Structures are given as C-alpha cells and as structure tokens.
N, C-alpha and C positions, 0 to 999 in steps of 0.2 A: 499392267500397273495397277494393284489394289490399293484403294483409299477404303480406311477403316475407322472409324468414329465413335469414340463412345462421350457417354454427356452424362452428363452428374446432376445432383436431386437442383442444382442451383442453374442449372442452362451454361452452364461448365463444359469443355471435353479435355481429352487427348485428339488431335490424325495422326494416321499410321499413313505413310506412304510408300509402298514397296513398289520399286521402278524395277522391272527386268528387261535385261537387253540381251541383241546379239552383239557379235564381235564388231560389226562396221558402228552398233547405236554405241557399245560400250565406249567405241574410239572417240566420237563425237563428243560423247559427255564430260569426258576427259579431260578432252581439249575446252570445251567450253566452262565447264562446272567443277573441274577435279583436282584443279591447283587453287580455284578459287571458291568455297563452296556459300561464299559473303554473296554471290551471282545470282548463285539457287534461291539463296533467299528472299535474297530481292525481288525474284519471279514470283515465287511461291507464295509474299506478303501480298501482291497484286492481284493475284487468284481470288483470294481468303480478305478482300480487301475488308467485308461487312464486320468482319470478327478480329477483335483482338490477339495477335499473337503473339506468346513469352516462350520462352524455354525451347529454341530451336534447333536439334539436334539432326546431324547430317551422317550416319553410319556409308559407308563406300566396300565393298566387296568384289576385289577385281579378280578374283576364283568365278566365284556366282556370277561378274559381271551385273551387279545390282547395287542400286541404292535404296537407303534406310532412312527416309527420315520422320522425326517425331517431333510434334508442335503442341503448348499446350495453347487452349484459344477460351478468350472469358468473352462471354457473348454468343454459344454457337445457338442455342436456343433462346431468345427472347421472348419472356413473359407477356403475356398478355393480360392477366388479373384470373381473379376469380380462377384459382390455378390449372389454366392452362396456358402452355406453352409453342412455339411455334419454330422450325426450324425450315431454310429459306433450300428450296429444292434449286437446279438448274434443271434446266428445258431437259435433259437427257435422264434425268432419273424420275421422272411421271408414273413410268412403266412397270414400277418395281413391287415387290412382295415385302408382305409383313408375314413374320415369322415370331410369335412371341412375342420380344421387345428389340426386335430388330428389324429396321427395314432394309431392305438387296434388294441390287440395281445392278446387273450388267448389260455392256453393250460395245457397241465398236466406234473407233475415235478416228476420219481420217488424220494420217501424219504429213501423206503427201500425194503425190501419181498414183502409185502401189503397194505404199503402207498403214496399215490399217493395227490400231493400239487395244487392245481388251480392256475393259477397262472393269471391275469389278469393283462396288459399291457397296457401304454398308454401316449405316446410323445407329448405332446402342441405343437405344434411350435408357433412362432409371430402370431399376428394378418397382414396379409397384406403379409404371405409368398405364394411363389405360386409355379409351375412345383415343386409338391411334386411327388417326386416317390421314390421306394426303387428298389435301383440297385448295381450293386458293384463299387467300389472304382479304382485308378488305385493299389492296391496291390490286388486287388480280391476277398476284403471283403467284406460285404455286408452292404447295409448302407442307411439312408433314406438321398436324396438330396432337397435342397431345395434353394428358389431360395429370398433373401427378400432385396431389397433394402433401404438405408437407405434413411430418408428424409434427403431436402435437407434444412436447415432449418439457420434462421440467419442471418445477412451480407458475401458478398462474400469476403471474408479475402482476397485471392491472387487479386483480382482487387485491391482492393484498397492500398495492399503494392503496386500493381505496379503505382499505379498514384503518392503514397509516394514517392515512389522510381524518378520519374521523376518530378517531382516539389522538389524534393531535389537537385536531380542534376543542373534541372533549375536556384534554386536560387546561386547555386556553381558557377557555370557559369556568371552570372549576377554579382556576389558580386567580382568575380576574376576583370572580367573589369574593374569594378569602380573606382580599386585600381590600374591601370592602367595608368588613365589618369588624 
C-alpha cells in the first residue's frame, strides 16, 4: 500500500492511497467495497478522523487488482503560530527519513496470521518548508514539525490604512475650521 500526501502552504493537502492486492485480496475487496464505495469512504473517514475530508475519489482497476483513492484534506498540518506547522504521525511513522521536503517511511503491518502488508508512506511538505523535524508536540504525540513563512506579497494594507485615516482626520479638522470662520 502506498500512502502519499502533499501539503500546501496553508496546511491543506491531498492524500493518495494506492492499494495493490493479490487475487484473493481483490475478491474480498470487491465483495466488501467494490459495489459500494461509500462503505470504503466511511472506513477511510474513520482512519483520518482528525482531518476534514472532501472530494473523495475511488478508481478500481480489475486488471491490475488495485484501488486508487484520492482525497482532499483540510487541516492536514496544524498551524501552531509563528510560522510553525505540525503534522500528526501514527506510531509506525516515527522511524522515517527526511529527503529534501519529503518525509518517507516504509513498514509492515500484520493483516492476519500469515499476511503482512508493506506500507510506503510519504508526506511532501510545501516548497520552502524549513527546520523539518520529527518530534513530540505538547501532548506527547509524535509529529512532523516544520516552519513555513508565508510570502509577503501585495501592498502593505496596514500602512495604507493608517495613511488614509490620517488624511481623513486632517480633512475633518480642516473642514471643521473652515465652518467656524
């Protein structure tokens, strides 16, 4: 199973799950979810309950025996203030590697007495993310923490507002002094 997430500049993102199965697993998948994808959406929503999921899309390929799920998620990275964001990590994800702006981890997960699933998870952070580290948050949970400074673009509206306020005040006082004469 491949789980690849891409996070944008404000902490939202996209998760793409690619599940590859053998013939027996595919038959079980088809009997459980194949004719009713809403059941799979419900189960996925439970696993990602800390994220607001939108735009759920499921593609099933009978020839390759794989299902590809694409989900948009709001709040994948939580803003902590001062340009710092945190992404919650499952227990299995703590031993990963940072490669540029991507966190990668591969592990196995038992699915039964003689079945293991190989899981490759990747979290791509926004371009420009800095000071990326795996650490613990204030609750003691494992998180992927990074800093991201929003580019300051556009006009300095705060200063423009102050200038207009001063001009308006000046016009008010000059208009008031003209009426007294």
